[in-house]
C-alpha positions in Angstrom: 68.8 93.3 113.4 68.6 89.5 113.9 70.3 88.7 110.7 73.4 90.7 111.4 73.2 89.4 115.2 73.8 85.4 113.2 76.4 87.1 111.7 78.1 88.7 114.1 77.6 85.4 115.9 78.8 83.8 112.9 82.1 85.7 112.7 82.6 85.7 116.7 85.9 84.1 118.2 84.0 82.6 121.1 81.6 80.1 121.0 78.4 81.0 121.6 76.0 78.2 122.1 71.7 77.9 122.8 70.1 74.6 124.3 66.9 73.7 126.0 65.3 73.5 129.1 66.3 69.5 128.5 70.4 70.5 127.9 69.9 70.0 124.4 71.5 72.0 121.7 69.8 74.5 120.1 72.2 77.1 118.6 75.6 76.6 117.9 78.1 78.5 116.3 81.5 78.0 113.9 83.4 79.2 117.0 82.1 76.6 119.1 82.9 74.1 115.9 86.4 75.9 115.5 86.9 75.6 120.0 85.1 72.1 119.8 85.6 70.3 117.0 82.2 69.0 116.6 80.6 70.3 113.3 76.5 72.3 114.0 75.3 69.1 112.4 77.0 66.8 114.9 75.9 68.7 118.0 71.8 70.3 117.1 70.0 68.3 119.9 72.3 66.6 121.1 73.5 66.7 125.2 75.9 69.5 126.3 77.5 66.9 128.2 79.2 65.8 124.7 81.4 68.5 125.0 82.4 68.2 128.6 84.8 66.1 130.0 83.1 63.6 132.2 83.8 64.5 135.9 81.8 67.8 135.4 78.8 66.0 134.1 76.8 65.3 137.2 77.4 68.7 138.4 75.4 69.9 134.9 72.8 67.0 134.6 72.1 68.3 138.0 72.1 72.1 137.3 70.0 72.1 134.6 67.2 69.9 136.6 67.2 72.5 139.3 67.1 75.6 137.3 64.0 73.9 135.2 62.3 72.9 138.7 63.1 75.4 140.5 64.1 78.2 138.5 67.6 78.8 140.4 70.8 79.8 139.3 73.8 79.7 141.3 76.3 80.5 138.3 74.3 82.9 135.8 75.8 86.1 135.1 79.7 85.2 136.4 82.1 84.2 134.1 83.5 80.8 135.6 86.8 78.5 134.8 86.3 75.4 133.4 87.5 73.0 131.0 86.1 71.7 127.9 86.3 68.7 126.1 86.9 68.4 122.0 86.2 66.3 120.0 89.6 64.5 119.7 89.2 63.3 123.6 92.0 66.5 124.4 91.0 69.2 127.1 91.6 72.7 127.7 91.0 75.3 129.4 87.8 77.3 129.4 86.2 80.4 130.2 82.1 79.9 130.7 79.9 82.8 131.5 75.9 81.2 131.5 72.5 83.4 131.2 69.3 81.7 131.2 65.8 82.6 130.0 61.8 82.1 129.0 60.8 82.2 125.7 57.1 81.7 125.3 56.6 79.8 128.0 60.2 77.5 127.3 63.1 77.9 128.8 66.3 78.0 127.7 70.3 78.2 128.5 72.8 80.4 126.7 76.6 80.4 127.2 79.8 82.0 125.8 82.7 80.6 125.8 86.4 81.0 125.2 89.3 79.1 124.9 91.9 81.0 127.5 94.7 79.1 126.6 94.6 82.3 123.9 93.6 85.1 126.2 92.7 86.8 122.9 89.1 86.2 122.5 86.5 88.6 122.4 84.0 88.6 125.1 80.2 89.2 124.2 78.6 88.2 121.3 75.5 89.4 119.8 72.5 86.8 120.2 69.4 85.8 117.8 66.9 87.8 119.9 66.6 90.6 122.4 66.3 88.1 124.9 69.3 87.0 124.1 70.8 90.1 123.9 70.3 90.3 127.5 71.5 87.3 128.3 75.0 88.2 126.8 75.7 91.3 128.4 74.1 90.3 131.5 77.3 87.8 131.0 79.9 91.0 129.3 82.8 91.0 131.8 82.8 95.7 130.3 79.6 97.6 131.8 77.1 98.2 129.7 74.9 101.2 130.3 71.9 102.9 128.2 70.6 106.0 129.1 67.3 108.4 126.6 67.8 112.1 126.1 68.0 113.3 129.4 70.5 111.6 130.7 68.7 109.1 132.0 69.1 105.6 133.2 67.0 102.6 130.6 69.6 100.0 131.3 72.0 98.7 133.6 74.0 95.7 133.3 75.4 93.8 136.2 79.1 94.3 136.1 77.6 98.1 136.4 76.6 97.2 139.9 79.7 94.9 140.2 82.5 98.1 138.9 80.1 100.8 140.1 78.1 100.1 143.2 75.1 100.8 142.0 72.7 98.5 141.5 69.6 98.1 138.7 67.0 98.8 140.6 68.6 102.5 142.2 70.0 103.8 139.0 66.5 102.9 136.1 65.5 106.5 135.5 67.6 108.1 137.4 70.1 109.9 135.6 73.6 109.3 135.1 75.2 112.4 137.3 75.3 109.7 140.2 78.4 108.2 138.6 80.0 111.3 136.9 82.6 112.8 139.2 81.3 117.0 140.3 84.8 118.7 137.9 82.6 116.6 135.2 78.8 117.0 135.9 78.4 120.7 133.4 80.2 119.3 130.5 77.9 116.0 131.2 74.6 118.4 131.3 75.7 120.5 128.2 77.0 117.3 125.9 73.4 115.8 126.7 71.5 119.1 125.9 73.2 119.2 122.5 72.6 116.1 121.7 68.8 116.4 122.6 68.7 120.0 120.8 70.1 119.2 117.1 71.7 115.9 117.3 75.9 117.4 117.8 78.1 114.3 118.8 81.0 115.8 119.9 82.5 112.1 121.6 80.1 109.4 119.5 82.6 107.2 118.0 85.5 107.6 119.8 87.1 106.2 123.1 88.0 108.5 125.6 89.3 108.1 128.8 88.0 109.6 131.9 87.0 109.4 135.4 83.2 107.6 136.9 82.6 107.6 140.6 81.8 104.2 142.5 78.6 104.1 145.2 81.4 104.6 147.9 82.9 108.5 146.8 85.7 107.0 145.2 86.8 107.6 141.5 87.6 104.9 138.6 89.9 105.7 135.9 87.8 104.2 132.7 87.2 104.3 129.3 84.5 105.3 127.7 82.7 104.2 124.0 79.8 105.9 123.1 76.8 105.1 120.8 73.5 106.9 119.7 70.4 106.4 117.5 66.7 107.4 117.6 64.1 105.3 117.9 60.9 107.6 116.7 62.0 110.5 117.7 63.1 110.2 120.6 67.3 109.9 120.8 68.6 107.0 123.0 72.5 106.8 124.0 74.8 103.6 124.9 78.2 103.7 127.0 80.8 100.7 126.8 83.1 101.5 130.1 86.1 99.5 130.8 88.2 100.1 134.1 91.4 100.5 132.9 93.4 100.8 136.3 93.1 96.6 135.7 93.0 96.7 132.1 90.4 93.3 131.4 89.2 94.6 128.3 86.2 93.2 127.2 84.7 93.9 123.5 81.4 92.8 124.2 78.4 95.3 123.1 74.5 94.4 123.5 72.4 96.6 121.9 68.7 97.2 121.8 68.0 97.9 117.9 70.2 97.7 114.4 70.4 101.1 114.8 72.2 100.9 118.2 74.4 98.1 116.4 75.3 100.7 113.8 76.5 103.2 116.7 79.0 100.2 117.9 79.8 99.6 114.7 80.2 103.6 113.8 83.0 103.1 116.5 84.8 100.6 115.4 88.5 101.0 114.5 88.6 98.1 111.5 86.4 98.5 108.1 82.9 96.4 108.8 81.2 96.2 105.0 77.9 93.5 104.1 76.8 92.5 101.2 73.6 90.9 99.6 74.0 87.7 97.9 74.7 88.9 94.6 77.4 90.7 95.9 76.6 94.6 96.5 76.8 96.9 99.1 74.6 97.0 102.3 76.9 98.3 105.1 79.8 100.5 104.4 81.1 102.1 107.8 83.2 105.1 108.5 86.1 103.7 108.3 85.7 101.7 105.4 85.7 105.2 103.7 88.6 106.0 105.4 90.3 102.8 104.3 89.2 102.5 100.6 88.3 106.0 99.7 84.6 105.3 98.7 81.9 106.9 101.1 78.4 105.0 101.6 76.5 107.1 100.1 79.1 106.3 96.7 79.1 102.3 97.9 75.1 101.6 98.8 74.4 99.5 96.4 77.3 98.9 94.2 79.1 95.3 93.4 82.2 94.7 95.8 84.4 94.4 92.7 85.2 97.9 92.9 87.3 97.1 95.7 88.7 93.9 94.8 91.8 93.9 92.9 91.1 92.6 88.8 92.9 89.2 89.3 91.0 88.4 91.9 87.6 88.9 90.5 87.1 85.7 89.2 87.5 83.8 92.5 85.1 86.6 94.2 82.1 85.8 91.8 82.8 82.0 92.2 82.5 81.9 95.9 79.4 84.9 95.7 78.0 82.1 93.9 78.6 79.7 96.0 77.5 81.2 99.1 74.2 82.1 96.8 73.8 78.3 95.9 74.1 77.4 100.0 77.0 75.3 99.1 79.6 74.9 101.3 81.8 78.7 101.5 85.2 78.5 101.5 86.6 80.8 104.0 83.3 82.0 106.1 85.1 81.7 109.3 89.1 82.3 109.0 90.9 84.7 108.3 92.7 85.2 104.9 94.9 87.8 104.1 94.3 89.3 100.6 94.4 93.1 98.5 92.1 95.7 98.3 92.1 98.5 96.1 91.7 102.2 96.7 89.3 104.5 94.9 92.6 106.0 93.8 93.4 102.7 92.5 96.5 101.1 94.2 96.0 98.3 95.8 96.0 98.0 100.2 97.3 94.6 101.7 94.4 93.8 104.1 93.8 91.3 106.9 89.9 89.5 105.9 87.1 87.3 108.0 83.7 86.6 107.0 80.8 86.2 108.2 77.5 85.1 106.6 74.0 84.4 107.7 70.0 84.3 106.0 67.1 86.7 106.4 64.2 84.4 105.2 65.3 82.9 101.9 68.3 85.7 100.8 71.8 85.1 102.1 73.7 88.0 102.8 77.7 88.2 103.7 79.9 90.1 106.4 83.4 91.7 106.2 85.6 92.5 108.7 88.6 94.0 107.1 92.1 95.3 108.7 94.5 97.6 106.6 97.4 95.6 107.6 100.1 98.1 105.2 102.3 99.0 108.2 102.5 95.1 109.5 103.4 94.0 105.7 106.2 96.7 105.8 106.9 95.8 109.1 107.6 92.6 107.4 109.3 93.9 104.4 111.9 95.9 106.5 112.8 92.6 108.7 113.2 90.0 105.4 115.1 93.1 104.0 117.3 93.6 107.4 117.5 89.5 107.3 118.7 89.6 103.8 121.1 92.2 105.1 122.2 90.3 107.8 122.9 86.9 105.5 125.1 88.7 103.0 126.9 90.5 105.6 127.3 87.2 107.2 128.1 85.7 104.1 130.9 88.2 103.2 132.0 87.3 107.2 132.6 84.0 106.8 134.4 84.1 103.6 137.0 86.9 104.5 137.4 84.8 107.6 137.7 81.6 105.5 140.0 83.1 103.5 141.9 85.3 106.7 142.6 81.5 107.7 144.8 80.6 104.9 147.0 83.7 106.6 146.7 82.3 109.7 148.2 79.0 112.3 144.8 77.4 112.9 145.6 77.6 116.7 145.8 81.5 116.4 142.9 81.7 113.8 140.8 79.8 116.7 141.8 82.1 119.4 141.2 85.3 117.6 138.1 84.9 116.4 137.1 82.7 119.6 137.8 86.4 121.7 140.6 84.1 123.7 143.6 85.8 122.5 143.4 90.0 122.3 144.9 91.0 119.2 147.4 94.2 120.3 151.4 94.1 120.3 152.3 91.7 123.3 154.9 88.6 124.2 155.2 86.3 126.6 158.0 83.6 127.8 157.5 80.3 127.3 158.7 76.8 126.9 158.0 75.6 123.1 159.0 72.4 121.1 160.3 74.3 118.1 160.6 72.1 114.8 162.5 73.8 111.5 162.9 71.4 108.1 164.0 71.6 104.7 163.9 69.8 101.4 167.8 69.1 100.5 169.1 70.2 97.4 166.3 72.3 96.6 168.1 75.3 95.9 169.9 72.8 93.0 166.1 71.1 92.1 165.0 75.2 91.3 168.0 75.5 88.5 167.3 72.5 85.8 163.3 72.2 86.9 160.5 74.2 85.3 159.6 77.2 87.2 155.4 75.9 86.9 156.8 71.9 87.9 158.6 73.3 90.3 155.2 75.6 91.7 153.3 72.7 92.0 155.3 70.4 93.8 156.4 72.7 96.5 153.0 74.2 97.4 151.3 69.9 97.3 154.4 69.6 99.8 153.8 72.4 101.7 150.3 71.4 102.0 151.0 67.9 102.5 153.3 68.7 105.4 150.3 71.5 106.9 147.8 68.8 107.1 149.8 66.8 109.3 151.1 69.5 111.6 147.7 70.3 111.9 146.6 66.7 112.6 149.2 67.2 115.6 148.5 70.1 116.6 151.4 72.2 115.2 151.1 76.5 115.5 152.7 76.8 112.2 154.6 79.7 112.5 156.1 80.5 108.7 157.1 79.0 105.2 161.0 79.8 104.8 160.9 79.0 100.3 161.1 74.6 101.6 161.0 75.5 104.9 158.7 75.2 107.7 158.7 76.4 111.0 156.3 75.6 113.4 156.1 75.0 117.4 153.9 73.3 120.1 152.8 74.5 123.6 151.2 78.1 122.1 148.9 79.3 121.8 147.6 75.9 122.9 149.1 73.4 124.9 149.0 69.5 126.6 151.9 70.4 128.2 155.1 70.1 128.2 155.7 66.2 127.2 152.6 65.6 125.3 153.9 68.7 123.1 157.4 67.6 122.7 156.0 64.2 121.5 153.5 65.0 119.5 156.3 67.1 117.7 158.8 64.1 117.6 155.6 62.1 116.2 154.8 64.7 113.5 158.3 64.6 112.1 158.4 60.7 111.6 154.9 61.1 109.8 155.7 63.8 108.0 159.3 62.0 106.4 157.1 59.3 106.1 154.7 61.2 103.8 157.7 62.8 102.0 158.9 59.6 101.4 155.7 58.8 99.1 155.8 61.8 97.8 158.9 60.6 96.5 157.3 57.9 94.3 154.4 59.5 93.6 156.8 62.5 91.7 158.8 59.8 89.9 155.7 58.9 88.4 155.0 62.0 87.2 157.9 62.2 85.7 160.6 64.3 88.6 163.2 62.0 88.6 164.7 63.7 91.7 164.1 61.6 94.8 163.4 64.5 97.6 165.0 64.0 101.5 164.3 66.3 104.2 166.0 67.2 107.2 164.1 67.8 110.0 165.4 69.6 113.7 163.5 69.3 117.4 164.6 71.4 120.1 162.5 72.5 123.5 163.3 75.2 125.7 162.1 79.2 126.5 161.3 81.0 123.6 159.6 84.5 123.8 156.7 84.3 122.3 153.6 86.5 121.2 152.5 89.5 118.8 155.3 90.8 117.4 155.0 94.9 115.3 153.1 97.7 115.3 149.6 98.8 116.2 149.0 98.7 112.4 150.7 95.3 111.5 151.5 92.6 114.1 152.9 89.0 113.7 152.4 86.4 115.3 155.8 84.0 116.1 158.4 83.1 118.4 162.6 84.4 119.3 165.3 83.6 121.3 168.2 81.2 121.3 166.6 78.1 121.4 164.9 79.1 117.9 168.7 79.6 116.3 169.8 76.3 118.2 166.7 74.7 116.4 167.6 76.0 112.6 171.3 74.8 113.2 170.2 71.3 114.3 167.9 71.5 110.8 170.6 72.3 109.5 173.1 69.8 110.7 170.6 66.8 109.8 171.1 64.5 107.5 168.9 63.4 104.6 165.7 62.4 105.8 167.1 62.3 109.7 164.7 63.8 112.3 167.7 65.6 114.7 166.6 66.4 118.3 167.9 68.3 120.8 169.1 66.4 124.1 166.4 68.5 125.9 164.0 67.3 123.3 165.0 63.8 124.2 164.4 64.2 127.9 160.7 64.6 127.6 160.0 61.8 124.9 162.2 58.8 124.9 160.0 56.7 127.2 158.0 56.8 123.7 159.9 57.2 121.1 163.3 55.0 119.9 165.9 57.4 119.5 169.4 56.6 118.8 172.3 58.7 119.3 174.2 61.1 117.8 177.0 63.0 119.6 177.8 66.5 120.4 177.1 68.4 117.2 178.6 72.3 117.1 175.9 74.5 115.4 177.0 78.2 113.7 175.7 80.5 116.3 175.6 78.2 119.9 179.1 78.2 121.7 178.3 75.2 123.2 177.9 71.5 121.3 174.9 70.5 121.2 174.3 66.8 122.9 171.8 65.1 119.7 170.0 62.4 119.4 168.3 60.5 116.0 164.5 60.0 116.8 164.0 56.6 114.3 160.4 55.7 115.6 157.8 55.4 118.3 158.9 52.2 119.9 155.8 50.6 119.2 156.6 50.8 116.1 159.8 49.4 116.4 159.3 45.9 118.9 157.4 45.3 115.8 160.7 44.7 113.9 161.4 48.2 113.1 164.6 48.2 114.4 167.6 48.9 112.7 169.8 45.7 111.8 174.4 46.1 111.5 176.2 43.6 111.5 179.9 43.1 109.7 183.0 40.5 109.3 185.0 39.2 106.5 183.3 38.7 104.1 179.6 39.9 104.4 178.5 43.5 105.6 174.9 44.4 106.0 173.0 48.0 107.5 169.5 48.3 107.8 167.0 51.0 109.0 163.3 50.0 107.6 162.1 52.9 109.1 164.1 55.4 106.9 163.1 53.6 103.6 160.9 55.5 101.1 158.4 52.1 99.7 160.3 52.7 96.5 164.3 51.8 98.1 162.2 48.5 100.4 161.6 47.1 97.5 164.9 47.3 96.4 166.6 46.3 99.5 163.8 43.4 99.6 165.6 42.3 96.1 169.0 42.7 97.0 168.6 40.6 100.0 166.7 38.0 98.0 169.5 38.4 95.9 172.2 37.4 98.6 170.2 34.5 99.4 170.4 32.7 96.6 173.8 33.4 96.7 174.8 31.7 99.5 172.2 28.6 98.9 174.0 28.5 95.5 177.5 28.3 97.4 176.0 25.7 99.7 174.7 23.3 97.2 
């Protein structure tokens, strides 16, 4: 029994520590090492104050002295909230249950310590002796009651008194009917009789929900787990009772013998297997048979390799050998994920926790095994769902990227951000409208190869689109070499700012077309391209036009037609704007008046201006120069010159100066 208790203590998640009358540590389990960070070698024989914060040490020493001299204890049998000190120096909250006992005239203390920051620790531990077991049982948070085959109480722990109101002195030797409601007593008596007469055990090994009767007469909903064992010819049974009205779960179970522990193991929900130092089975609980297919009769004395997949057997044998040679076991005190082989041959994913102990010179180990098939399946399902979701997201992203190429950036953003509904709707709004085309493009198509023309046109439209996006324009459509853009919807910075952005965009486009012309000449395209640009500001109808199945986001109205006519009336490389636009941008854009222009489809002449440059550029010297008299005529518009034409202008002016200098000489 002591050996199995040692194994359980070695594999529990709670720290179990024993100290002598001087407060020096005499036992230190692996969980204590895990919780406090100190190894067994570091703490054996050391004072318990080693893992106590400074502020608690004086009270601890006083308590040790008081119990040693007077035998009086203030906190025994209670669960105390305290603070523990880790080896690395950090403090953490713990729950401490203390007990004390004497053995051969020497007083000992035992403590069960739980790291309550996780709250998922086991509450009870099995001890190395009957006294240590009783101390742990006295500190358990669940009621533990043992009775003989006649249903008379032989053991009644302190929690039973707290839960049910009866003291141990009241209940020892008394029938259990004192805590059983009237309506359940006949069934209880019949069960006791069956158990005594033929060993029939209907509820042994199961958890059942019942009601218990408190001393004051009120009923308590409980969860009851029963176990039974034989001592000689007499049968006993134990009950672990939990008050499920508060669901404060405690799982520690104390037993009086190895048979009592076996009864508790029988009621466990996980597989529990014990083996000797050669890896041969010495204990095999019923859940192991259910999980792995082998009965206890089949497995007793057989090697564990029967349930270990072939690929893990060498590692298993090496681990067994290390433990047999008293070398450091790699996985003792840890939980690992592995696979087990069912009797039918299929593998089962498992979670394994190992413990080990010595009996004399022979080593044993125990394993608690949990079938994690459902968990693994759930994890796989989640991974598959995540992969499918990722695929769908990639598909949606690819689709949205492709769809974005057919929509202006503003429209795309407003739709995918949810700011604009996709439905037939329109509204009136003051917009600044832009039209441009390439002068002579139709004639150019007659004597240029289609492939070269397509590349030229695509590059031109791509460059212009990038500039439009830079200035915030909404590209309405491409019409061959023509481009229609508007400012003010779906996003607007204000009528003035929209008009200013449109004109600046037009100036940037004109400049880029001149640069492209130079690049295209280097590529063998001899024709210098020129653009005509018309800009107008006015109220239009803007929105989604079409049907429920096919929509087009665009603008319509007389101002759109007027802008198109301005573009047609513009000279090559001229940015021709209406008076409405001029009124909005004149403070920042240098313009000169063109006059009234009669455009087709408009009943009245349009007062127009040419946008030359920003006023900042104009003040830097970009303003046009014009002068003429007898023998002299010069007209220069620096902002209208393409890069190649600028070099020609410089050469012409230089020659003119040389001619004047030669005459002077």
